[in-house]
Structures are given as C-alpha cells and as structure tokens.
MDAnalysis code that builds the backbone (N, CA, C; Angstrom):
import MDAnalysis as mda
import numpy as np

u = mda.Universe.empty(399, n_residues=133, atom_resindex=np.repeat(np.arange(133), 3), trajectory=True)
u.add_TopologyAttr("name", ["N", "CA", "C"] * 133)
u.add_TopologyAttr("resid", np.arange(1, 134))
u.add_TopologyAttr("resname", ["MET", "GLY", "GLU", "PHE", "GLU", "SER", "GLY", "ILE", "PRO", "LEU", "ASP", "ARG", "ARG", "SER", "VAL", "ASP", "ILE", "LYS", "VAL", "ASN", "GLN", "PRO", "MET", "GLY", "GLU", "TYR", "SER", "MET", "ALA", "ASP", "LEU", "SER", "PHE", "VAL", "ALA", "THR", "ILE", "ALA", "LEU", "VAL", "ALA", "LEU", "LEU", "THR", "ALA", "PHE", "ALA", "PHE", "VAL", "THR", "LEU", "ILE", "LYS", "LEU", "LEU", "ASP", "GLY", "SER", "ILE", "SER", "MET", "SER", "GLY", "MET", "LEU", "ALA", "ASN", "GLY", "LYS", "ASP", "GLN", "PRO", "ASN", "ASP", "PRO", "GLU", "ARG", "VAL", "VAL", "MET", "LEU", "ILE", "GLY", "THR", "ILE", "ALA", "GLY", "ALA", "PHE", "ALA", "TYR", "PHE", "SER", "TYR", "GLY", "LEU", "LYS", "SER", "ILE", "GLY", "THR", "GLY", "GLY", "THR", "LEU", "PRO", "PRO", "VAL", "PRO", "GLN", "GLU", "ALA", "VAL", "MET", "ALA", "LEU", "GLY", "GLY", "SER", "ASN", "PHE", "LEU", "TYR", "ILE", "PHE", "GLY", "LYS", "ILE", "PHE", "ARG", "PRO", "ARG", "LYS"])
u.atoms.positions = np.array([
    [26.053, -25.179, -31.273],
    [24.846, -24.234, -30.885],
    [23.752, -24.868, -30.794],
    [23.041, -24.695, -29.658],
    [21.661, -25.226, -29.460],
    [20.495, -24.142, -29.915],
    [19.362, -24.652, -29.708],
    [18.106, -23.771, -29.966],
    [17.343, -23.820, -28.699],
    [16.864, -22.737, -28.479],
    [15.946, -22.369, -27.370],
    [14.488, -22.925, -27.873],
    [13.627, -22.904, -26.971],
    [12.335, -23.580, -27.343],
    [11.590, -22.767, -28.431],
    [11.738, -21.360, -28.652],
    [11.133, -20.735, -29.641],
    [12.133, -20.868, -30.830],
    [12.808, -21.425, -30.927],
    [13.755, -21.537, -32.296],
    [14.828, -20.576, -32.500],
    [15.096, -19.796, -31.300],
    [16.108, -18.672, -31.532],
    [17.613, -19.428, -31.099],
    [18.583, -19.389, -32.028],
    [19.764, -19.924, -31.602],
    [20.342, -19.509, -30.370],
    [20.768, -20.488, -29.422],
    [21.313, -20.339, -28.233],
    [22.893, -20.637, -28.177],
    [23.797, -19.633, -27.962],
    [25.165, -19.871, -27.949],
    [25.388, -20.223, -26.519],
    [25.716, -21.430, -26.205],
    [25.756, -21.999, -24.872],
    [27.140, -21.480, -24.255],
    [28.178, -20.921, -25.059],
    [29.456, -20.481, -24.407],
    [29.232, -18.993, -23.794],
    [28.348, -18.220, -24.458],
    [28.057, -16.678, -24.109],
    [26.982, -16.500, -23.204],
    [26.190, -17.575, -23.141],
    [24.701, -17.310, -22.243],
    [24.700, -18.472, -21.414],
    [24.622, -18.251, -19.876],
    [24.628, -19.328, -18.951],
    [23.122, -19.620, -18.877],
    [22.199, -20.217, -19.602],
    [21.018, -20.398, -19.180],
    [20.706, -21.947, -19.479],
    [20.176, -22.484, -18.359],
    [19.831, -23.870, -18.552],
    [18.163, -24.064, -18.714],
    [18.142, -24.663, -20.128],
    [16.719, -24.645, -20.656],
    [16.182, -26.012, -20.070],
    [14.919, -26.014, -19.900],
    [14.091, -26.889, -19.357],
    [14.401, -27.581, -17.886],
    [15.051, -26.686, -17.209],
    [15.604, -27.282, -15.964],
    [14.536, -27.097, -14.835],
    [14.291, -28.055, -14.263],
    [13.083, -28.020, -13.126],
    [13.678, -26.978, -11.895],
    [12.471, -26.461, -11.413],
    [12.728, -25.461, -10.413],
    [13.442, -25.915, -9.053],
    [13.435, -27.240, -8.981],
    [13.964, -27.822, -7.679],
    [12.889, -28.382, -6.714],
    [13.420, -28.427, -5.584],
    [12.178, -29.189, -4.673],
    [11.142, -28.174, -4.129],
    [11.227, -26.986, -4.562],
    [10.029, -25.958, -4.097],
    [9.113, -25.983, -5.151],
    [7.825, -26.060, -4.644],
    [6.461, -25.643, -5.520],
    [6.086, -24.131, -5.405],
    [4.969, -24.079, -6.163],
    [4.371, -22.690, -6.106],
    [3.709, -22.498, -4.970],
    [3.214, -23.684, -4.270],
    [2.575, -23.660, -2.982],
    [3.406, -23.182, -1.812],
    [4.676, -23.699, -1.923],
    [5.713, -23.161, -0.951],
    [6.071, -21.769, -1.102],
    [6.129, -21.110, -2.254],
    [6.421, -19.744, -2.519],
    [5.160, -19.051, -2.144],
    [4.028, -19.293, -2.481],
    [2.736, -18.787, -2.027],
    [2.660, -18.598, -0.449],
    [3.012, -19.697, 0.207],
    [3.080, -19.884, 1.898],
    [4.067, -18.708, 2.293],
    [5.243, -18.693, 1.766],
    [6.277, -17.821, 2.133],
    [5.863, -16.355, 2.046],
    [5.303, -16.169, 0.733],
    [4.694, -14.719, 0.465],
    [3.600, -14.384, 1.332],
    [2.852, -15.236, 1.730],
    [1.555, -14.948, 2.680],
    [2.432, -14.568, 4.118],
    [3.028, -15.351, 4.510],
    [3.964, -14.900, 5.853],
    [4.577, -13.857, 5.888],
    [5.396, -13.372, 4.868],
    [5.936, -12.058, 4.643],
    [4.868, -11.013, 4.710],
    [3.762, -11.123, 3.925],
    [2.931, -10.229, 3.813],
    [2.189, -9.990, 5.104],
    [1.855, -11.054, 5.923],
    [1.180, -10.719, 7.135],
    [2.185, -10.160, 8.147],
    [3.469, -10.426, 8.079],
    [4.648, -9.834, 8.871],
    [4.598, -8.355, 8.614],
    [4.520, -8.056, 7.217],
    [4.691, -6.418, 6.990],
    [3.498, -5.870, 7.478],
    [2.235, -6.397, 7.210],
    [1.071, -5.768, 7.740],
    [1.100, -5.499, 9.255],
    [1.653, -6.514, 9.872],
    [1.603, -6.557, 11.442],
    [2.601, -5.345, 11.769],
    [3.797, -5.243, 11.051],
    [4.688, -4.111, 11.313],
    [4.190, -2.711, 11.306],
    [3.514, -2.813, 10.083],
    [2.783, -1.394, 9.866],
    [1.718, -1.040, 10.876],
    [0.909, -1.922, 11.370],
    [0.027, -1.977, 12.656],
    [0.784, -1.518, 13.818],
    [1.909, -2.151, 14.167],
    [2.665, -1.867, 15.201],
    [3.251, -0.484, 15.200],
    [3.646, 0.016, 14.201],
    [4.305, 1.408, 14.021],
    [3.250, 2.305, 14.304],
    [2.044, 2.105, 13.611],
    [1.028, 3.106, 13.539],
    [0.461, 3.159, 15.035],
    [0.147, 2.127, 15.845],
    [0.023, 2.049, 17.197],
    [0.930, 2.775, 17.930],
    [2.210, 2.707, 17.827],
    [3.312, 3.257, 18.639],
    [3.117, 4.758, 18.180],
    [2.894, 5.124, 17.010],
    [2.646, 6.688, 16.704],
    [1.523, 7.325, 17.144],
    [0.433, 6.536, 17.262],
    [-0.850, 7.068, 17.888],
    [-0.592, 7.410, 19.359],
    [0.170, 6.294, 20.063],
    [0.121, 6.492, 21.429],
    [1.402, 7.421, 21.881],
    [2.304, 7.894, 21.098],
    [3.129, 8.857, 21.512],
    [2.820, 10.177, 20.995],
    [1.728, 10.432, 20.276],
    [1.168, 11.531, 19.716],
    [1.470, 12.036, 18.694],
    [2.501, 11.416, 17.903],
    [2.821, 11.666, 16.733],
    [1.776, 11.718, 15.505],
    [0.711, 11.126, 15.531],
    [-0.427, 11.030, 14.997],
    [-1.582, 11.651, 15.790],
    [-2.111, 12.877, 15.291],
    [-3.160, 13.447, 16.010],
    [-4.560, 12.910, 15.795],
    [-5.302, 12.522, 16.817],
    [-6.570, 11.896, 16.751],
    [-7.583, 13.065, 17.199],
    [-7.188, 14.259, 17.405],
    [-8.250, 15.201, 17.793],
    [-9.117, 15.501, 16.823],
    [-10.478, 15.433, 17.184],
    [-11.376, 15.927, 16.060],
    [-11.717, 14.737, 15.202],
    [-11.362, 13.694, 15.347],
    [-11.638, 12.557, 14.486],
    [-12.994, 12.188, 14.771],
    [-13.488, 12.247, 15.774],
    [-14.857, 11.695, 16.392],
    [-15.874, 12.648, 16.365],
    [-15.467, 14.082, 16.330],
    [-16.240, 15.074, 16.749],
    [-16.187, 16.186, 15.507],
    [-17.241, 17.023, 15.487],
    [-17.383, 17.916, 14.486],
    [-16.422, 18.969, 14.500],
    [-15.874, 19.226, 15.667],
    [-15.135, 20.496, 15.756],
    [-14.304, 20.301, 17.147],
    [-13.446, 21.463, 17.278],
    [-12.604, 21.431, 18.567],
    [-13.872, 21.684, 19.745],
    [-13.624, 21.094, 20.940],
    [-14.554, 21.243, 22.178],
    [-15.813, 20.864, 21.795],
    [-15.960, 19.775, 21.071],
    [-17.417, 19.368, 20.696],
    [-17.364, 17.950, 21.080],
    [-18.573, 17.517, 21.676],
    [-18.674, 15.991, 22.061],
    [-18.476, 14.979, 20.681],
    [-18.210, 13.754, 21.054],
    [-17.962, 12.718, 19.991],
    [-19.385, 12.479, 19.482],
    [-19.399, 12.422, 18.070],
    [-20.735, 12.241, 17.452],
    [-20.899, 10.543, 17.459],
    [-22.062, 10.090, 17.942],
    [-22.134, 8.688, 18.113],
    [-21.975, 7.863, 16.726],
    [-22.617, 8.533, 15.546],
    [-22.534, 7.985, 14.145],
    [-21.169, 7.831, 13.669],
    [-20.096, 8.637, 14.251],
    [-18.673, 8.567, 13.759],
    [-18.047, 7.380, 14.618],
    [-18.576, 7.221, 15.989],
    [-18.074, 6.209, 16.807],
    [-18.609, 4.912, 16.196],
    [-19.641, 4.892, 15.663],
    [-20.514, 3.530, 15.246],
    [-19.642, 3.222, 13.806],
    [-19.027, 4.135, 12.915],
    [-18.695, 3.977, 11.842],
    [-17.055, 3.447, 11.978],
    [-16.681, 4.017, 12.649],
    [-15.166, 3.715, 13.007],
    [-15.099, 2.343, 13.597],
    [-15.907, 1.975, 14.632],
    [-15.689, 0.631, 15.222],
    [-16.333, -0.232, 14.013],
    [-17.360, -0.062, 13.306],
    [-17.802, -1.009, 12.183],
    [-16.714, -1.213, 11.164],
    [-15.943, -0.156, 10.841],
    [-14.932, -0.295, 9.709],
    [-13.814, -1.253, 10.340],
    [-13.334, -0.816, 11.449],
    [-12.308, -1.590, 12.183],
    [-12.561, -3.123, 12.210],
    [-13.849, -3.389, 12.783],
    [-14.255, -4.743, 13.054],
    [-14.415, -5.592, 11.693],
    [-14.999, -4.834, 10.690],
    [-15.130, -5.388, 9.287],
    [-13.578, -5.839, 8.778],
    [-12.727, -4.847, 8.969],
    [-11.359, -5.034, 8.286],
    [-10.788, -6.197, 8.929],
    [-10.839, -6.233, 10.368],
    [-10.395, -7.341, 10.987],
    [-11.120, -8.653, 10.720],
    [-12.152, -8.821, 10.601],
    [-12.876, -9.945, 10.259],
    [-12.549, -10.445, 9.034],
    [-12.333, -9.619, 7.871],
    [-12.139, -9.952, 6.689],
    [-10.474, -10.477, 6.631],
    [-9.571, -9.737, 7.385],
    [-8.251, -10.157, 7.474],
    [-8.283, -11.517, 7.906],
    [-8.916, -11.900, 9.064],
    [-8.907, -13.104, 9.858],
    [-9.303, -14.398, 8.881],
    [-10.502, -13.811, 8.277],
    [-11.207, -14.820, 7.221],
    [-10.143, -15.188, 6.123],
    [-9.378, -14.142, 5.562],
    [-8.380, -14.413, 4.745],
    [-7.296, -15.350, 4.990],
    [-6.796, -15.041, 6.467],
    [-5.909, -15.950, 6.879],
    [-6.347, -17.533, 6.949],
    [-7.554, -17.623, 7.194],
    [-8.220, -19.101, 7.241],
    [-8.247, -19.660, 6.011],
    [-8.265, -18.897, 4.926],
    [-8.448, -19.415, 3.662],
    [-6.917, -19.500, 2.914],
    [-6.066, -19.442, 3.559],
    [-4.635, -19.332, 2.906],
    [-4.602, -20.955, 2.364],
    [-4.091, -20.907, 1.152],
    [-3.672, -22.203, 0.401],
    [-4.946, -22.651, -0.364],
    [-5.899, -21.844, -0.670],
    [-7.184, -22.372, -1.346],
    [-7.164, -21.868, -2.816],
    [-6.178, -21.661, -3.448],
    [-6.123, -21.327, -4.853],
    [-5.469, -20.067, -5.123],
    [-4.990, -19.289, -4.048],
    [-4.200, -18.082, -4.522],
    [-5.144, -16.728, -4.788],
    [-6.404, -16.780, -4.237],
    [-7.067, -15.743, -4.830],
    [-7.736, -15.119, -3.375],
    [-7.995, -13.962, -3.299],
    [-8.840, -13.456, -2.006],
    [-10.243, -13.951, -1.773],
    [-10.533, -14.370, -0.730],
    [-11.725, -14.818, -0.518],
    [-12.997, -13.935, -0.667],
    [-14.210, -14.305, -0.951],
    [-15.261, -13.310, -1.079],
    [-15.467, -12.603, 0.114],
    [-16.070, -11.471, 0.090],
    [-16.190, -10.651, 1.169],
    [-17.734, -11.435, 1.780],
    [-17.913, -11.789, 2.950],
    [-19.205, -12.082, 3.403],
    [-20.333, -11.355, 3.372],
    [-21.345, -11.663, 2.935],
    [-22.507, -10.794, 2.813],
    [-22.975, -10.104, 4.172],
    [-22.875, -10.860, 5.325],
    [-23.010, -10.186, 6.637],
    [-22.093, -8.940, 6.875],
    [-20.848, -8.861, 6.352],
    [-19.856, -7.880, 6.516],
    [-20.418, -6.782, 5.660],
    [-20.825, -7.056, 4.467],
    [-21.291, -6.045, 3.512],
    [-22.293, -5.327, 4.072],
    [-23.227, -6.059, 4.663],
    [-24.511, -5.382, 5.420],
    [-24.140, -4.708, 6.574],
    [-23.207, -5.094, 7.342],
    [-22.901, -4.389, 8.505],
    [-22.196, -3.215, 8.157],
    [-21.356, -3.160, 7.116],
    [-20.513, -1.956, 6.763],
    [-21.565, -1.006, 6.117],
    [-22.383, -1.696, 5.405],
    [-23.473, -0.749, 4.796],
    [-24.385, 0.017, 5.976],
    [-24.683, -0.721, 6.898],
    [-25.566, -0.169, 7.945],
    [-24.779, 0.874, 8.926],
    [-23.553, 0.634, 8.995],
    [-22.816, 1.777, 9.883],
    [-22.712, 3.082, 9.072],
    [-22.435, 2.786, 7.435],
    [-22.482, 4.027, 6.792],
    [-23.668, 4.828, 6.791],
    [-24.927, 3.849, 6.684],
    [-26.173, 4.529, 6.478],
    [-26.397, 5.412, 7.934],
    [-26.064, 4.865, 9.025],
    [-26.116, 5.447, 10.337],
    [-25.503, 6.774, 10.209],
    [-24.164, 6.694, 9.736],
    [-23.321, 7.992, 9.570],
    [-23.984, 9.098, 8.637],
    [-24.552, 8.697, 7.497],
    [-25.024, 9.671, 6.684],
    [-26.400, 10.161, 7.273],
    [-27.171, 9.158, 7.962],
    [-28.526, 9.823, 8.643],
    [-28.060, 10.685, 9.715],
    [-27.070, 10.443, 10.521],
    [-26.868, 11.456, 11.443],
    [-26.317, 12.706, 10.920],
    [-25.384, 12.842, 9.979],
    [-24.919, 14.062, 9.199],
    [-26.032, 14.552, 8.800],
    [-27.199, 14.177, 8.073],
    [-28.177, 14.926, 7.518],
    [-29.078, 15.465, 8.529],
    [-29.532, 14.472, 9.779],
    [-30.629, 15.017, 10.595],
    [-30.065, 15.383, 11.899],
    [-28.857, 15.637, 12.160],
    [-28.338, 16.162, 13.227],
    [-28.262, 17.645, 13.259],
    [-28.945, 18.390, 14.213],
    [-28.997, 19.764, 14.162],
    [-27.604, 20.485, 14.250],
    [-27.356, 21.540, 13.330],
    [-25.965, 22.102, 13.358],
    [-26.023, 23.069, 14.213],
    [-24.667, 23.084, 14.964],
    [-24.348, 23.879, 15.960],
    [-23.589, 25.156, 15.420],
])
C-alpha cells in the first residue's frame, strides 16, 4: 500500500490513480487555445441563429427604435444602438487579437469607454429634452 502526497494511504488495487503522472504532450496553452476556438464558435453560432430569427420575423424589432407604434425612429436610439454594437464588436476583435497573452480579458480601451459614454449621454439628453407627444 502506498501513500498519496497528502499522507493518505492509497490502496492501488482498489483505486486506479496514477500519482505524479505528467499530463502528456499537451500544455495549458494548448487547452486555452482550444477553449478559445470553441468559445468563438459558440458565439458565432449564437449570432447566426439570432440573425436568422431576426430575418424570418421570429424576433420582433418593431418599436425598438421608436417611442411607440407608428412613430418615427428616435435619432438618439439609433446612435445608441450603433454605438453599442460597434463597441461590442471592437472589444471582441480586440480580445481575439490578444489571445494567448496570459489568459485574461484585455482592458477596455479608453476610447471605447468614452464613445459608449457619449452615446449614452446623447440618449439620456434626447429622452429628457425631446418634446413628448
């Protein structure tokens, strides 16, 4: 009977565990790369399914850019939507460029924070000062 690293007795006949066995030829960098590719594939699939549902009408977009039915689109909502999508895409592509640099998310660029803050400011400004109908 052998001992496990913590001093707990290990009966090798009843437990098939190999102690101090190397992981093999694969490193954590390889695992990280595979996980990144799988995550990108999953997010791409989600985006594709969402786009298909938008195009076939399963997801209703009516009223998303206007205050109510039969109302014109509000410019501040359009700016906020475009800014949010552009910011998310820019950060996603920035994150893809920094794959393999330590396994952490990259910091959000200051320009992106300012752009998103500006689009949110325009949205709030438009909501406050737009005349109600």
